[in-house]
C-alpha positions in Angstrom: 134.9 78.2 101.2 134.7 80.7 98.3 133.9 84.3 99.4 131.0 84.3 96.9 129.2 81.4 98.6 126.1 82.6 100.4 126.4 81.7 104.1 123.1 80.6 105.8 122.2 80.2 109.5 119.3 77.9 110.1 117.3 78.3 113.4 114.7 75.7 114.3 114.0 73.7 117.5 113.4 70.6 115.4 116.6 68.7 114.6 114.7 67.0 111.8 113.7 70.3 110.2 117.2 71.7 110.6 118.6 68.6 108.9 116.1 68.8 106.0 116.9 72.5 105.5 120.6 71.9 105.6 120.5 69.2 103.1 118.3 71.2 100.8 120.4 74.4 101.0 123.7 72.5 100.6 122.4 70.9 97.4 123.2 74.2 95.7 126.9 75.0 95.2 126.3 78.7 95.7 124.9 78.2 99.2 126.3 76.8 102.4 124.8 76.3 105.9 127.5 77.6 108.2 125.6 77.3 111.4 122.4 76.0 113.1 120.6 76.8 116.3 117.7 75.3 118.2 116.2 78.6 119.4 116.6 82.4 119.1 118.9 83.0 122.0 121.5 80.5 120.6 121.2 82.1 117.2 121.9 85.6 118.6 124.9 84.3 120.5 126.2 82.5 117.4 125.9 85.7 115.3 128.0 87.6 117.8 131.0 85.5 116.9 130.2 84.3 113.3 129.0 85.7 110.0 126.0 84.8 108.0 124.5 86.4 104.9 120.9 85.3 105.6 119.0 83.7 108.5 116.2 81.1 108.1 114.2 81.5 111.3 111.5 79.2 112.8 108.4 81.0 114.0 107.6 78.9 117.1 110.5 77.8 119.4 111.2 77.4 123.1 113.5 79.8 125.2 113.3 82.6 122.5 110.7 82.4 119.8 111.0 83.7 116.3 109.3 87.0 116.8 111.5 87.9 119.9 114.6 86.8 118.0 113.6 88.8 114.9 113.1 92.0 116.9 116.6 91.6 118.4 118.1 90.7 115.0 116.7 93.8 113.4 118.3 95.9 116.2 121.7 94.2 116.2 122.0 93.3 112.5 119.6 95.6 110.6 120.9 94.7 107.1 120.8 90.9 107.7 117.9 89.4 105.6 115.7 87.1 107.7 113.3 84.4 106.2 110.6 83.1 108.4 109.7 79.4 108.2 106.2 78.7 109.4 103.8 75.7 109.7 100.8 75.9 107.4 98.4 76.7 110.2 96.2 79.7 111.0 98.4 80.6 114.0 101.5 80.2 111.9 100.1 82.5 109.3 99.2 85.2 111.8 102.7 85.1 113.4 104.4 85.1 110.1 102.6 88.3 108.9 103.5 89.9 112.2 107.1 89.0 111.4 106.9 90.5 108.0 105.6 93.7 109.6 108.6 93.7 111.9 111.1 93.5 109.0 111.4 89.8 107.9 112.2 89.8 104.2 110.2 86.8 103.3 108.6 83.6 104.4 108.3 79.9 103.4 106.1 77.1 104.6 107.7 74.3 106.5 107.8 71.0 104.6 104.7 68.9 104.9 105.8 65.8 102.9 106.3 62.7 105.0 109.0 61.3 102.6 112.4 62.9 103.4 113.4 63.3 99.8 110.1 65.0 98.9 110.5 67.3 101.9 114.0 68.3 100.9 112.8 69.0 97.3 110.0 71.2 98.7 112.4 73.2 100.8 114.9 73.5 98.0 112.1 74.7 95.6 110.8 77.3 98.1 113.9 78.5 99.8 116.9 78.5 97.5 115.5 81.0 94.9 114.4 83.2 97.8 117.8 83.2 99.5 119.5 84.1 96.2 117.1 86.8 95.4 117.3 88.5 98.8 121.1 88.3 99.2 121.6 89.3 95.5 119.4 92.4 96.0 121.4 93.3 99.2 124.9 92.7 97.9 124.9 93.3 94.2 124.9 96.6 92.4 122.0 97.0 90.0 122.4 95.2 86.7 119.2 96.4 85.3 119.1 98.2 82.0 116.2 100.4 83.1 117.7 103.6 84.5 115.0 106.3 84.1 113.2 106.3 87.5 112.3 110.0 87.2 108.5 109.8 86.9 108.3 113.4 85.7 109.1 112.1 82.2 106.4 109.5 82.5 103.7 111.9 83.8 102.4 112.8 80.4 101.5 109.2 79.7 97.8 108.9 80.6 95.3 106.1 80.5 93.6 105.6 77.2 90.3 105.3 79.0 88.9 105.9 82.5 90.2 103.0 84.6 87.5 100.5 85.7 89.5 97.9 87.6 92.8 97.8 89.5 94.8 94.5 89.3 97.9 94.1 91.5 100.7 91.5 91.5 103.2 91.0 94.3 105.5 88.4 95.9 108.6 88.8 98.1 108.0 91.9 100.3 104.5 92.1 98.9 102.4 92.0 102.1 104.0 95.1 103.6 104.0 96.8 100.2 100.3 96.0 99.7 99.4 97.4 103.1 101.5 100.5 102.5 99.9 101.2 99.1 96.3 100.3 99.9 96.2 102.2 103.2 97.3 105.3 101.4 94.6 105.1 98.7 91.9 107.8 99.4 88.6 106.7 100.7 86.8 108.0 97.6 88.9 105.6 95.3 86.1 103.2 94.3 87.7 100.8 91.7 87.5 97.1 92.6 91.0 95.8 93.5 92.1 92.3 92.7 95.4 91.0 94.0 97.6 88.0 93.3 100.1 87.7 96.1 102.4 84.7 96.1 101.4 83.0 99.5 100.3 79.6 100.6 96.7 78.7 101.7 95.7 80.2 105.1 98.3 82.9 104.7 96.2 84.7 102.1 93.1 84.6 104.3 95.1 86.1 107.1 96.6 88.7 104.8 93.0 89.7 103.7 92.0 90.2 107.3 95.1 92.4 107.9 94.5 94.5 104.9 90.8 95.1 105.8 91.9 96.3 109.3 94.5 98.6 107.7 92.3 100.0 105.0 88.8 99.7 106.4 87.7 98.5 102.9 85.7 95.3 102.4 88.5 92.7 101.8 88.5 89.0 101.6 89.8 85.9 99.8 88.1 85.7 96.5 85.2 83.2 96.1 84.5 81.4 92.8 81.6 83.0 91.0 81.2 86.1 93.1 80.4 89.4 91.5 83.2 92.0 91.4 81.9 95.0 93.3 83.3 98.6 93.3 85.2 99.5 96.5 86.0 95.9 97.4 89.4 94.2 97.6 89.8 90.6 96.5 92.8 88.4 97.4 93.6 85.3 95.3 93.4 82.3 97.7 96.7 80.3 98.1 97.0 77.5 95.6 94.3 79.0 93.3 94.6 81.2 90.2 92.1 84.0 90.2 90.8 85.3 86.9 88.1 87.7 85.8 85.1 86.4 83.7 81.8 87.9 82.4 78.4 86.5 83.3 75.2 88.2 82.2 76.9 91.5 81.7 78.5 91.5 85.1 82.1 90.8 85.9 82.7 87.8 88.2 85.7 86.1 89.7 86.7 82.6 88.7 89.1 80.4 90.7 91.0 77.5 89.2 93.8 75.1 89.9 95.3 75.0 86.5 99.0 74.3 86.3 101.3 76.8 88.1 102.7 79.6 85.9 106.3 80.7 86.7 106.2 78.0 89.4 103.4 80.0 91.1 99.8 79.4 92.0 98.3 81.9 92.4 100.1 83.5 89.5 99.8 87.1 88.4 99.7 86.1 84.8 96.1 84.8 84.6 94.8 87.7 86.6 96.5 90.3 84.3 95.5 88.4 81.1 91.9 88.1 82.1 91.7 91.8 83.1 93.1 92.7 79.7 90.5 90.5 77.9 87.5 91.9 79.6 88.5 95.5 80.5 90.9 96.3 77.7 92.2 99.8 77.9 90.2 100.4 81.1 92.7 98.2 83.1 94.9 99.9 85.7 97.6 97.5 86.8 100.3 97.7 89.5 103.3 95.3 89.9 104.9 95.4 93.3 108.1 93.9 94.7 108.8 90.3 94.0 111.4 87.8 92.7 111.2 86.3 89.3 109.2 87.5 86.3 105.7 86.2 87.0 103.2 88.5 85.3 105.3 89.5 82.3 103.1 87.8 79.7 100.0 89.2 81.3 101.5 92.7 81.4 102.2 92.3 77.7 98.5 91.6 77.1 97.5 94.7 79.1 100.0 96.8 77.2 98.7 95.5 73.8 95.2 96.6 74.8 96.4 100.0 75.9 95.9 99.4 79.6 98.0 101.3 82.1 100.8 99.7 84.2 102.7 101.1 87.2 105.8 99.2 88.4 107.4 99.7 91.8 110.9 101.1 91.5 114.1 99.2 92.4 115.0 101.3 95.4 111.8 100.7 97.3 111.5 97.0 96.4 112.7 94.2 98.6 113.4 92.3 95.3 113.2 94.1 92.0 112.3 91.0 89.9 108.7 91.1 88.9 108.5 94.9 88.6 111.9 95.1 87.1 111.0 92.6 84.4 108.1 94.8 83.3 110.1 98.0 83.4 113.0 96.5 81.5 110.6 95.1 78.8 109.2 98.6 78.3 105.7 97.7 79.5 105.5 100.1 82.4 103.6 103.4 81.9 105.4 104.6 85.1 108.0 103.3 87.5 107.4 104.8 90.9 108.6 104.6 94.5 106.1 102.7 96.7 105.2 105.8 98.5 104.1 107.5 95.3 101.9 104.8 93.9 98.7 105.4 95.9 98.7 109.2 95.1 99.2 108.4 91.4 96.4 105.9 91.4 94.1 108.5 92.9 95.2 111.0 90.3 94.7 108.7 87.4 91.2 107.8 88.5 90.2 111.4 88.9 90.9 112.4 85.3 
């Protein structure tokens, strides 16, 4: 096996799921399933004698479940990326978000297709890019052309107008980044906050509940046609794009199931573009950690209308794809560590 091949350990109590994941992963010549286990204890034992670059871990298993296994993995192998695989259920969403809090790098839904070939295609679509992004960000030195992460040089760049709305995009690593940023925003920060986080249905509802508990701000999945209110946080529901529209001089939320953008629904692009359309230079945008470059066109629209964009920096991102694309395109007003974003948002809105 080539040293450059990414070695994957698959852990699931279902032989069928292990087989589907193995077939999907091995379809890509850059990846290889080198081990499989039917519960967490077997996985830990395997890792004592073998090497993997990434672990795909089931949430619910007998003997040792995914959460218990993850806790031990983070102690024994702190640098080993772990991807949680979860059923699309409310319980699965709750446990998966708990796993992300504990250090899991990402999550995917288990395949729901009854046709094996469709299930394999779904796993390949969801899992292969995530594995490559996570292992690439762990093993590779930065290839980005953007090198100025010293925000002191960017501090003189101020919003053209007083911000009226905050729009946020995030993906891999996003749930934890969102909670970190939003919980640090001062109570007096009153802009409405609209978020497009790449997650499936049910997961976004659970994420909204977690954020409300962390921030004590009114937070919910967005509802089509509802008024955008100051001080509220709106999460795009899984499988729906969220956009801003205007109705009788009031800004409202619209949801749609238009084609995915950058393979994502919700996508950050429609949210950013609609914010640029209706708020113009009063848009304040943040792009947090995530793979790919979803949001790049929407960020261009915000930039053209003199809106203000903050991108999370590479060092604090799980994957510096989406924020890196914006930074490297010259669209970011500032590139900041995650811990600095909330204080900067407060400063910008107090000008």
